[in-house]
C-alpha positions in Angstrom: 37.8 -62.0 18.1 34.0 -60.7 17.6 33.6 -57.2 16.6 31.3 -55.2 17.9 28.4 -54.1 15.3 28.7 -50.2 15.0 25.4 -48.7 15.2 23.8 -46.9 12.3 23.8 -43.1 12.4 21.1 -41.3 13.6 18.9 -39.4 11.7 20.2 -36.1 12.5 23.8 -37.3 11.2 22.1 -38.6 8.1 19.8 -35.6 7.0 21.1 -32.5 8.4 22.6 -31.3 5.1 19.2 -30.5 3.4 17.3 -30.0 7.0 19.3 -26.8 8.2 18.9 -25.0 4.6 15.3 -26.0 4.6 14.8 -24.6 7.6 16.8 -21.6 6.8 14.5 -20.7 4.0 11.2 -22.0 5.8 12.3 -19.8 8.6 13.0 -16.6 5.9 9.4 -17.2 4.3 7.5 -16.7 7.5 9.1 -13.7 8.2 8.6 -12.5 4.8 4.9 -13.6 5.2 4.7 -11.7 8.3 6.0 -8.5 7.2 3.8 -8.7 4.2 0.9 -9.4 6.3 1.5 -6.4 8.7 2.4 -4.1 5.4 -1.1 -5.1 4.2 -2.7 -4.2 7.2 -1.0 -1.2 7.5 -2.2 -0.3 3.9 -5.6 -1.8 4.3 -5.9 0.4 7.3 -5.0 3.4 5.2 -7.7 3.0 2.5 -10.4 2.4 4.8 -9.4 5.8 6.2 -11.9 8.6 5.4 -9.1 11.1 4.2 -8.1 8.7 1.5 -11.5 8.0 0.8 -12.0 11.4 0.7 -9.3 12.4 -1.7 -10.0 9.6 -4.1 -13.6 10.7 -4.3 -12.7 14.3 -5.3 -10.1 13.0 -7.5 -13.0 11.1 -9.6 -15.3 14.2 -9.3 -12.8 16.4 -10.7 -13.1 17.1 -14.6 -9.6 18.0 -14.8 -8.2 14.9 -13.3 -10.8 12.9 -15.5 -9.5 14.5 -18.4 -5.8 14.2 -17.9 -6.0 10.3 -16.5 -8.9 9.2 -18.1 -11.9 7.0 -16.7 -12.0 4.9 -14.5 -9.6 6.4 -11.7 -8.4 2.8 -9.7 -7.0 3.3 -6.6 -3.3 1.8 -6.3 -0.2 2.6 -4.6 -0.7 6.0 -6.8 -3.8 6.9 -8.7 -4.2 6.0 -11.9 -6.2 6.1 -15.1 -6.8 3.3 -17.2 -6.5 4.9 -20.8 -4.1 8.3 -20.7 -1.5 8.2 -17.6 -0.9 7.7 -14.3 -0.9 10.4 -11.2 0.0 10.5 -7.6 -2.6 11.7 -5.2 -1.4 13.9 -1.8 -3.6 14.1 1.1 -2.5 15.8 4.2 -5.4 15.7 6.7 -5.8 16.6 10.5 -8.9 15.7 12.7 -10.1 18.5 15.0 -13.0 18.1 17.0 -14.3 15.1 15.2 -14.0 16.5 11.8 -11.2 16.4 9.0 -9.6 19.5 7.7 -7.5 19.1 4.7 -4.3 21.0 4.6 -3.1 19.3 1.6 -5.2 17.6 -1.2 -3.5 17.5 -4.9 -3.2 15.5 -7.9 0.4 15.7 -9.5 0.5 14.5 -12.9 3.3 12.3 -13.9 3.4 13.3 -17.1 4.0 17.3 -17.5 4.4 17.7 -13.6 1.0 19.7 -13.6 -0.5 19.6 -9.9 -4.3 19.8 -9.9 -5.7 21.3 -6.0 -9.0 19.3 -5.1 -9.6 21.9 -2.5 -11.0 24.5 -4.9 -14.6 23.6 -3.5 -13.9 23.8 0.2 -15.5 26.0 2.7 -13.9 27.8 5.4 -14.4 24.8 7.5 -12.2 22.7 5.4 -15.2 20.4 4.7 -15.9 19.6 0.7 -18.7 21.9 -0.7 -21.4 21.1 -2.9 
C-alpha cells in the first residue's frame, strides 16, 4: 500500500506563535505613537498661543520671579529656573473683540508656596503696560 504524502504545514500554522504577539505589540506601539503625536500637537498649539507667550515673557521680565527662580527661565510643562527652583505659571485669559484679557496670571513657586501676580502692570483693558 502506498501512503499519501502529508502536505507540509502552511505558513500560518508554523508561525502564528510569534506572529500574533508581534502583531499585538506593533498595534499597541502604533496606538501609543498616535496618542503621543496628538499630545505633541496639542501642547505645541498651546505653547504657540499668545497667552502662553505673554505669560512666559512677563515671568521672565518680573524681578521677583527671576530672583526666586534664577535665570534663564525656560519653558517646559512648568516654568522652571535653572539654578534656584521651579514654579508653575497659571494663565487664564479670554479673548474679547480681538484682544486678550488676563483674569489670572500668577507664578506659584514650588518652594514656600509664594504666589507672584504678574498682572500688576496692566491697565484697565487688561493689557500689559510699560
